[in-house]
ROLO-588546 format. One record per residue (C-alpha): x, y, z; residue number from 1. Coordinates in steps of 0.5 Angstrom, whole numbers, plus 2048, in hexadecimal, padded with zeros to 3 digits. Layout:
<sites>
{xx=X; yy=Y; zz=Z; nr=NUM}
...
</sites>
This chain:
<sites>
{xx=84D; yy=805; zz=7CE; nr=1}
{xx=847; yy=806; zz=7D3; nr=2}
{xx=846; yy=800; zz=7D7; nr=3}
{xx=83F; yy=802; zz=7D8; nr=4}
{xx=83E; yy=804; zz=7D1; nr=5}
{xx=840; yy=7FE; zz=7CE; nr=6}
{xx=83C; yy=7FA; zz=7D2; nr=7}
{xx=835; yy=7F8; zz=7CE; nr=8}
{xx=82F; yy=7FA; zz=7D1; nr=9}
{xx=82A; yy=7F4; zz=7D2; nr=10}
{xx=822; yy=7F6; zz=7D0; nr=11}
{xx=81E; yy=7F3; zz=7D6; nr=12}
{xx=818; yy=7EF; zz=7D4; nr=13}
{xx=812; yy=7F3; zz=7D3; nr=14}
{xx=815; yy=7F9; zz=7D1; nr=15}
{xx=815; yy=7FC; zz=7CA; nr=16}
{xx=81B; yy=800; zz=7C8; nr=17}
{xx=81A; yy=805; zz=7C1; nr=18}
{xx=820; yy=809; zz=7BE; nr=19}
{xx=81E; yy=80F; zz=7BA; nr=20}
{xx=824; yy=813; zz=7B8; nr=21}
{xx=827; yy=815; zz=7BF; nr=22}
{xx=821; yy=814; zz=7C3; nr=23}
{xx=821; yy=80D; zz=7C7; nr=24}
{xx=81A; yy=80C; zz=7C9; nr=25}
{xx=818; yy=806; zz=7CE; nr=26}
{xx=811; yy=804; zz=7D0; nr=27}
{xx=810; yy=7FF; zz=7D6; nr=28}
{xx=80B; yy=7FD; zz=7DB; nr=29}
{xx=80C; yy=803; zz=7DF; nr=30}
{xx=80C; yy=808; zz=7DA; nr=31}
{xx=810; yy=80B; zz=7D4; nr=32}
{xx=817; yy=80F; zz=7D4; nr=33}
{xx=81B; yy=812; zz=7CF; nr=34}
{xx=822; yy=815; zz=7CE; nr=35}
{xx=826; yy=818; zz=7C9; nr=36}
{xx=82D; yy=815; zz=7C7; nr=37}
{xx=832; yy=81A; zz=7C7; nr=38}
{xx=836; yy=81C; zz=7C0; nr=39}
{xx=83C; yy=817; zz=7BF; nr=40}
{xx=839; yy=811; zz=7C3; nr=41}
{xx=835; yy=80C; zz=7BF; nr=42}
{xx=830; yy=807; zz=7C1; nr=43}
{xx=82E; yy=801; zz=7BE; nr=44}
{xx=829; yy=7FB; zz=7BF; nr=45}
{xx=82C; yy=7F4; zz=7BE; nr=46}
{xx=827; yy=7EF; zz=7C0; nr=47}
{xx=825; yy=7F0; zz=7C7; nr=48}
{xx=82B; yy=7F5; zz=7C9; nr=49}
{xx=82D; yy=7FC; zz=7C8; nr=50}
{xx=834; yy=7FE; zz=7C6; nr=51}
{xx=837; yy=805; zz=7C7; nr=52}
{xx=83D; yy=807; zz=7C3; nr=53}
{xx=841; yy=80D; zz=7C2; nr=54}
{xx=843; yy=810; zz=7BB; nr=55}
{xx=84A; yy=813; zz=7BE; nr=56}
{xx=84E; yy=812; zz=7C4; nr=57}
{xx=84E; yy=81A; zz=7C6; nr=58}
{xx=84D; yy=81B; zz=7CE; nr=59}
{xx=846; yy=81E; zz=7CE; nr=60}
{xx=844; yy=818; zz=7CA; nr=61}
{xx=847; yy=813; zz=7CE; nr=62}
{xx=844; yy=816; zz=7D4; nr=63}
{xx=83D; yy=816; zz=7D1; nr=64}
{xx=83E; yy=80E; zz=7CF; nr=65}
{xx=83D; yy=80B; zz=7D5; nr=66}
{xx=838; yy=811; zz=7D8; nr=67}
{xx=833; yy=80F; zz=7D2; nr=68}
{xx=833; yy=808; zz=7D3; nr=69}
{xx=832; yy=809; zz=7DA; nr=70}
{xx=82C; yy=80E; zz=7D9; nr=71}
{xx=829; yy=809; zz=7D4; nr=72}
{xx=82A; yy=803; zz=7D9; nr=73}
{xx=826; yy=808; zz=7DE; nr=74}
{xx=820; yy=809; zz=7D9; nr=75}
{xx=820; yy=801; zz=7D8; nr=76}
{xx=820; yy=800; zz=7DF; nr=77}
{xx=81B; yy=806; zz=7E1; nr=78}
{xx=816; yy=803; zz=7DC; nr=79}
{xx=816; yy=7FC; zz=7DE; nr=80}
{xx=817; yy=7FC; zz=7E6; nr=81}
{xx=817; yy=803; zz=7E8; nr=82}
{xx=81C; yy=807; zz=7ED; nr=83}
{xx=81A; yy=808; zz=7F5; nr=84}
{xx=81E; yy=80C; zz=7FA; nr=85}
{xx=81C; yy=80C; zz=801; nr=86}
{xx=81D; yy=811; zz=806; nr=87}
{xx=81D; yy=811; zz=80E; nr=88}
{xx=81B; yy=816; zz=813; nr=89}
{xx=81F; yy=817; zz=819; nr=90}
{xx=81D; yy=81B; zz=81F; nr=91}
{xx=817; yy=81C; zz=824; nr=92}
{xx=811; yy=81E; zz=821; nr=93}
{xx=813; yy=81E; zz=81A; nr=94}
{xx=80E; yy=81A; zz=816; nr=95}
{xx=80C; yy=81A; zz=80F; nr=96}
{xx=805; yy=819; zz=80C; nr=97}
{xx=801; yy=819; zz=805; nr=98}
{xx=7FB; yy=81D; zz=804; nr=99}
{xx=7F9; yy=81B; zz=7FD; nr=100}
{xx=7FF; yy=81B; zz=7F9; nr=101}
{xx=803; yy=820; zz=7FD; nr=102}
{xx=808; yy=81F; zz=802; nr=103}
{xx=807; yy=822; zz=809; nr=104}
{xx=80D; yy=823; zz=80D; nr=105}
{xx=80D; yy=825; zz=815; nr=106}
{xx=815; yy=826; zz=816; nr=107}
{xx=815; yy=82B; zz=81C; nr=108}
{xx=814; yy=831; zz=818; nr=109}
{xx=80E; yy=836; zz=81A; nr=110}
{xx=80A; yy=833; zz=814; nr=111}
{xx=809; yy=82D; zz=811; nr=112}
{xx=80D; yy=82C; zz=80A; nr=113}
{xx=809; yy=82A; zz=804; nr=114}
{xx=80C; yy=827; zz=7FE; nr=115}
{xx=808; yy=826; zz=7F8; nr=116}
{xx=80C; yy=820; zz=7F3; nr=117}
{xx=80D; yy=821; zz=7EC; nr=118}
{xx=809; yy=81D; zz=7E7; nr=119}
{xx=80C; yy=816; zz=7E6; nr=120}
{xx=80E; yy=815; zz=7EE; nr=121}
{xx=80A; yy=811; zz=7F3; nr=122}
{xx=80B; yy=813; zz=7FA; nr=123}
{xx=809; yy=80E; zz=7FF; nr=124}
{xx=80A; yy=80E; zz=807; nr=125}
{xx=80B; yy=807; zz=80A; nr=126}
{xx=80B; yy=80A; zz=811; nr=127}
{xx=80B; yy=811; zz=814; nr=128}
{xx=813; yy=811; zz=813; nr=129}
{xx=814; yy=80D; zz=80D; nr=130}
{xx=813; yy=810; zz=806; nr=131}
{xx=813; yy=80D; zz=7FF; nr=132}
{xx=814; yy=810; zz=7F9; nr=133}
{xx=813; yy=80C; zz=7F2; nr=134}
{xx=813; yy=80E; zz=7EB; nr=135}
{xx=816; yy=80B; zz=7E4; nr=136}
{xx=81B; yy=811; zz=7E3; nr=137}
{xx=821; yy=810; zz=7E7; nr=138}
{xx=823; yy=817; zz=7E7; nr=139}
{xx=81C; yy=81A; zz=7E9; nr=140}
{xx=81C; yy=815; zz=7EF; nr=141}
{xx=823; yy=817; zz=7F2; nr=142}
{xx=821; yy=81E; zz=7F1; nr=143}
{xx=81B; yy=81E; zz=7F5; nr=144}
{xx=81E; yy=81A; zz=7FA; nr=145}
{xx=823; yy=81F; zz=7FB; nr=146}
{xx=81E; yy=825; zz=7FB; nr=147}
{xx=81A; yy=822; zz=801; nr=148}
{xx=821; yy=820; zz=804; nr=149}
{xx=823; yy=827; zz=804; nr=150}
{xx=81D; yy=82A; zz=808; nr=151}
{xx=820; yy=827; zz=80E; nr=152}
{xx=827; yy=824; zz=80D; nr=153}
{xx=82A; yy=820; zz=812; nr=154}
{xx=82E; yy=824; zz=817; nr=155}
{xx=834; yy=821; zz=81A; nr=156}
{xx=833; yy=822; zz=822; nr=157}
{xx=82D; yy=81E; zz=823; nr=158}
{xx=82C; yy=81B; zz=81C; nr=159}
{xx=825; yy=81E; zz=81B; nr=160}
{xx=822; yy=81F; zz=814; nr=161}
{xx=820; yy=81C; zz=80E; nr=162}
{xx=825; yy=817; zz=80B; nr=163}
{xx=826; yy=811; zz=806; nr=164}
{xx=824; yy=80A; zz=808; nr=165}
{xx=82B; yy=807; zz=80B; nr=166}
{xx=82F; yy=80E; zz=80B; nr=167}
{xx=834; yy=80F; zz=810; nr=168}
{xx=834; yy=815; zz=813; nr=169}
{xx=83B; yy=817; zz=817; nr=170}
{xx=839; yy=81A; zz=81E; nr=171}
{xx=83D; yy=81F; zz=821; nr=172}
{xx=83F; yy=820; zz=828; nr=173}
{xx=83B; yy=826; zz=82C; nr=174}
{xx=83F; yy=82C; zz=82F; nr=175}
{xx=844; yy=82A; zz=834; nr=176}
{xx=842; yy=82A; zz=83B; nr=177}
{xx=846; yy=830; zz=83E; nr=178}
{xx=84D; yy=830; zz=841; nr=179}
</sites>
């Protein structure tokens, strides 16, 4: 059996969970999220815990068992605490600033890059080289961070570009100095 799927999921304080058929809805202090539980996986509420079971041991159900539980855990964490990704800008003249809700990036191109965040995402700029992305949907926060990073990914020779906080960029040596 799936080790992750077997583990009961505790409902955090301040979060209300409703099961309506195959739809799991969680409301918390930060907002509301819902997910559809796939066919073959059942969710039951037992006191302050959610448990997930599968109807058979077919391969695709074994794969969905732990995944479904992990997605439900992300929903409960999102509506109670939220998620955050940090980005760092490395490079001379590289900077970020907020204009209203839009993120304006100056990254060595001939024009500034304007990023309009989707609904449910808050972007904060602590310093010109530090960008913080917050939201309740883990998948959406990660996707927004990846889209922003894709504007100028870190390059291996000088290390310039946008990287996740704490990300290690493996550096390469330049071309050989000659014979």
